[in-house]
C-alpha positions in Angstrom: 34.5 -31.4 6.6 34.6 -34.5 4.2 32.4 -37.5 4.5 32.7 -40.3 7.1 32.0 -43.9 6.2 30.8 -46.5 8.8 32.3 -49.8 8.4 30.4 -52.5 10.4 28.4 -52.5 13.4 31.4 -52.8 15.8 32.8 -49.5 14.4 29.6 -47.5 14.1 29.6 -45.9 17.5 33.2 -44.7 17.2 32.5 -43.2 13.8 29.5 -41.3 15.1 31.4 -39.9 18.0 34.2 -38.8 15.6 31.5 -37.2 13.3 30.1 -35.3 16.4 33.5 -34.0 17.3 34.3 -32.9 13.7 30.9 -31.0 13.5 31.6 -29.3 16.8 35.0 -28.3 15.7 33.8 -26.6 12.5 32.5 -23.6 14.4 29.5 -22.1 12.7 28.6 -24.6 10.0 25.2 -23.3 8.8 24.7 -24.1 5.1 22.6 -27.0 4.2 21.0 -28.2 1.0 22.1 -28.2 -2.6 25.1 -26.2 -3.8 24.5 -23.0 -5.8 24.5 -23.6 -9.5 26.5 -21.6 -12.1 25.3 -18.0 -13.2 27.1 -15.1 -14.6 30.1 -15.5 -12.2 30.8 -18.9 -13.7 31.0 -17.4 -17.2 34.1 -15.5 -16.0 35.8 -17.9 -13.6 36.2 -21.6 -13.0 37.7 -22.5 -9.7 37.2 -26.3 -10.1 39.8 -28.2 -8.1 40.2 -25.4 -5.5 39.0 -25.7 -1.8 38.2 -22.8 0.4 37.2 -22.5 4.1 35.1 -19.3 4.5 34.5 -17.7 7.8 32.5 -14.9 9.3 31.7 -13.1 12.5 28.6 -13.6 14.6 26.1 -10.8 13.8 23.4 -10.7 11.2 25.2 -8.7 8.5 28.2 -10.9 8.7 26.2 -14.2 8.6 24.5 -12.9 5.4 27.8 -11.8 3.8 29.4 -15.2 4.7 26.7 -17.1 3.0 27.1 -14.8 -0.1 30.7 -15.8 -0.3 29.9 -19.5 0.2 27.2 -19.5 -2.5 29.5 -17.5 -5.0 32.4 -19.9 -4.7 30.1 -22.9 -4.9 28.7 -21.5 -8.2 32.2 -21.4 -9.8 32.9 -25.1 -8.9 35.0 -24.5 -5.9 34.7 -26.9 -2.9 33.6 -24.8 0.1 33.8 -25.4 3.8 31.2 -23.2 5.6 32.8 -21.6 8.8 30.2 -18.8 9.2 29.7 -17.6 12.6 33.2 -18.1 14.0 32.6 -15.4 16.8 33.5 -11.9 17.4 35.9 -9.7 15.6 39.1 -10.9 17.3 38.1 -14.5 17.1 37.6 -14.4 13.4 40.7 -12.5 12.7 42.7 -14.9 14.5 41.1 -17.8 12.7 42.3 -16.1 9.4 45.8 -15.5 10.7 46.2 -18.9 12.0 44.9 -20.6 8.8 41.7 -22.0 10.4 39.9 -20.2 7.7 41.1 -19.0 4.4 39.0 -15.8 4.1 36.2 -13.6 5.4 34.5 -10.3 4.9 36.3 -7.6 7.1 35.7 -3.8 7.4 38.5 -1.3 6.4 38.0 0.7 9.6 38.2 -2.3 11.9 41.4 -3.5 10.3 43.0 -0.1 10.2 42.2 1.0 13.8 41.9 -2.2 15.7 44.3 -4.5 14.0 46.9 -2.1 12.5 46.6 0.4 15.4 46.3 3.5 13.1 44.2 6.7 13.2 41.0 6.7 10.9 41.3 8.0 7.4 38.1 9.7 6.5 38.2 8.9 2.8 36.9 5.5 1.7 39.4 4.9 -1.0 42.5 6.2 1.0 41.4 4.0 3.9 41.0 0.9 1.7 44.3 1.6 -0.1 46.1 1.9 3.1 44.7 -1.2 4.7 45.4 -3.2 1.6 49.0 -2.2 1.5 49.9 -2.5 5.2 48.0 -5.7 5.9 49.6 -7.4 3.0 53.1 -6.2 4.1 52.7 -7.0 7.8 50.4 -10.1 7.8 50.3 -11.5 4.2 46.6 -10.8 4.0 45.3 -9.7 0.6 42.2 -7.4 0.5 39.9 -7.8 -2.5 37.6 -5.1 -4.0 35.7 -3.2 -1.4 31.9 -2.6 -1.3 30.4 0.8 -1.6 28.4 0.3 1.6 29.8 1.7 4.8 28.6 -0.1 8.0 29.8 2.2 10.6 28.8 2.6 14.2 26.1 5.1 15.1 23.7 5.9 17.9 20.1 6.1 17.4 17.0 7.4 19.2 13.2 6.7 18.6 12.2 9.3 16.1 9.5 10.9 18.1 11.9 11.3 21.2 14.6 12.6 19.0 12.2 15.3 17.8 10.8 16.1 21.4 14.3 16.4 22.7 15.9 18.2 19.8 18.5 15.5 19.3 20.1 15.6 15.8 23.8 14.9 16.4 26.1 13.2 18.7 27.1 16.5 20.0 23.5 16.8 21.1 23.7 13.4 22.7 26.8 14.3 24.6 25.3 17.6 25.9 22.1 15.7 27.0 24.2 13.2 28.9 26.3 16.0 30.5 23.1 17.8 31.6 22.2 14.8 33.9 18.8 14.4 32.4 17.3 10.9 32.6 18.0 8.3 29.9 20.4 5.4 29.5 23.0 4.7 26.8 23.0 1.1 25.5 26.0 -0.4 23.9 27.2 -4.0 23.0 30.2 -5.6 24.8 32.5 -5.2 21.7 31.9 -1.5 21.3 32.4 -0.9 25.0 35.9 -2.5 24.7 37.0 -1.5 21.1 39.8 1.1 20.4 37.3 2.7 18.1 34.4 2.4 20.5 33.0 4.0 23.6 36.1 5.3 25.3 37.2 7.2 22.2 33.7 8.5 21.6 33.5 9.9 25.1 36.9 11.6 24.7 36.1 13.1 21.3 32.7 14.5 22.3 33.8 15.4 25.8 31.2 13.5 27.9 31.3 10.6 30.5 28.4 8.2 30.8 27.7 7.5 34.5 28.0 3.9 35.3 24.4 3.7 36.4 23.2 5.0 33.0 25.2 2.6 31.0 23.8 -0.6 29.7 25.6 -3.4 27.9 23.3 -5.6 25.9 23.4 -8.1 23.1 23.7 -6.5 19.7 20.4 -7.5 18.5 18.5 -6.5 21.7 19.6 -2.8 21.5 17.4 -2.0 18.5 14.1 -3.1 20.0 15.0 -1.8 23.5 15.7 1.5 21.9 12.5 1.6 20.0 10.6 0.8 23.2 12.2 3.7 24.9 12.2 1.9 28.3 15.6 0.8 29.1 17.5 2.7 26.3 17.2 6.3 25.3 20.3 6.1 23.1 21.2 2.9 21.3 24.4 1.8 19.6 23.6 0.6 16.1 25.1 -0.3 12.7 24.2 2.2 10.0 23.2 -0.4 7.5 21.0 -2.5 9.9 17.5 -2.9 8.4 15.8 -2.6 11.7 16.6 1.2 11.9 13.8 2.2 9.4 11.6 -0.9 10.5 11.5 0.3 14.1 11.2 4.1 13.4 14.7 5.0 14.8 16.6 8.1 13.8 20.4 8.0 13.5 22.3 10.9 15.1 24.8 12.5 12.9 28.5 11.9 13.7 29.2 15.7 13.5 32.9 15.3 14.6 33.5 12.3 12.4 34.7 10.1 15.1 33.8 6.7 13.7 35.9 5.3 11.1 34.7 4.2 7.6 33.8 0.6 7.5 33.6 -0.5 3.9 33.6 -4.3 3.6 35.9 -6.5 1.5 36.9 -10.0 1.4 40.2 -10.4 3.4 42.1 -13.6 2.2 45.3 -15.2 3.3 48.0 -14.7 0.5 48.8 -18.4 0.3 45.2 -19.0 -0.4 44.8 -16.2 -2.9 48.0 -17.1 -4.7 46.6 -20.7 -5.6 44.3 -18.9 -8.1 44.1 -15.2 -8.1 41.0 -15.4 -10.3 39.1 -15.6 -7.0 39.2 -11.8 -7.2 37.0 -11.9 -10.2 34.4 -13.9 -8.3 33.9 -11.2 -5.7 34.5 -8.0 -7.7 30.9 -7.8 -9.2 29.5 -8.8 -5.9 31.3 -6.1 -3.9 30.3 -3.5 -6.5 26.7 -4.3 -6.2 26.6 -4.2 -2.4 25.5 -0.6 -1.8 24.1 1.0 1.4 20.7 0.4 0.2 21.1 -3.2 -0.8 22.9 -4.1 2.4 20.2 -2.5 4.5 17.6 -4.5 2.7 19.5 -7.7 3.0 19.8 -7.0 6.7 16.2 -6.2 7.0 15.2 -9.6 5.5 17.5 -11.4 8.1 17.1 -9.2 11.2 13.5 -7.9 11.0 11.8 -10.6 8.9 13.7 -13.6 10.3 14.6 -15.0 7.0 17.5 -17.4 7.1 20.9 -16.0 6.1 21.3 -18.7 3.4 18.1 -17.8 1.8 18.8 -14.0 2.0 22.2 -14.5 0.3 21.1 -17.0 -2.4 17.9 -15.2 -3.3 19.8 -11.9 -3.8 22.7 -13.6 -5.8 20.1 -15.3 -8.0 18.1 -12.0 -8.5 21.4 -10.4 -9.7 22.0 -13.4 -12.0 25.4 -14.1 -10.2 24.2 -17.7 -9.4 21.2 -20.0 -10.1 19.4 -21.2 -7.0 19.8 -25.0 -6.4 17.1 -24.9 -3.8 
């Protein structure tokens, strides 16, 4: 962003207008307060003199992960422009390809199926290796070390209702919908339209949701609405979302392995990476520490407890010793 100086009363109004325009143009600027201080990451890497624009998507897990990246880079003396909350998947990917941002956390399954138009590979390492190789060759995007956590799509039902109706798998859900019994299926807009979303799910499990039984809701609303069991019997969820246990939901097993694997990793433009490849050393220990349980807990703090993504990210990084909290 940079700072803007105001020179004199006659120019103050113009400068304020310019500042407002710049803030609006920065997308999801969300961090405020002191920068993160050095911790164990700074003992391995010093990126002083480097500047990075870090982006991210618009849902809770991505907001937390983006703030993790911002704080980690600050702690190793890099200058960071926070572009968290760019928008949906397509908008964020285009921001990376165009150079509006230099990096963001993406998921291997999303890149492989939606961007590179390939069929899912049901092995985490093989999926990552394939994405890493092809995205670099075709788009000059470097993929850093992936996380152990796999935040794939799933469908959930309130635990008591799942037991009552004998629902354990997506095949059970498909059979229930085919039977014409009452109950709506709720999805978000992106899942409704994705290549690896609802259309393919219905084809794989041989069912069709009647139009009057399909509800398209905001991502965050699906969890509570499914728990309430009024508008949604089946709700599309992310498997690492902390609201699943918080609200007493049961995830139905993907018994036909339809959904791809979605391990997260920093995807970074090659020209940005090449300025100092030591950036990989910043994120390697962070990625290794982000297990399913850890990501679910961080998501719970953000989504269920309402803690700010900045605090969730920096508290966790400080607890691990990666950084020292500045505030």
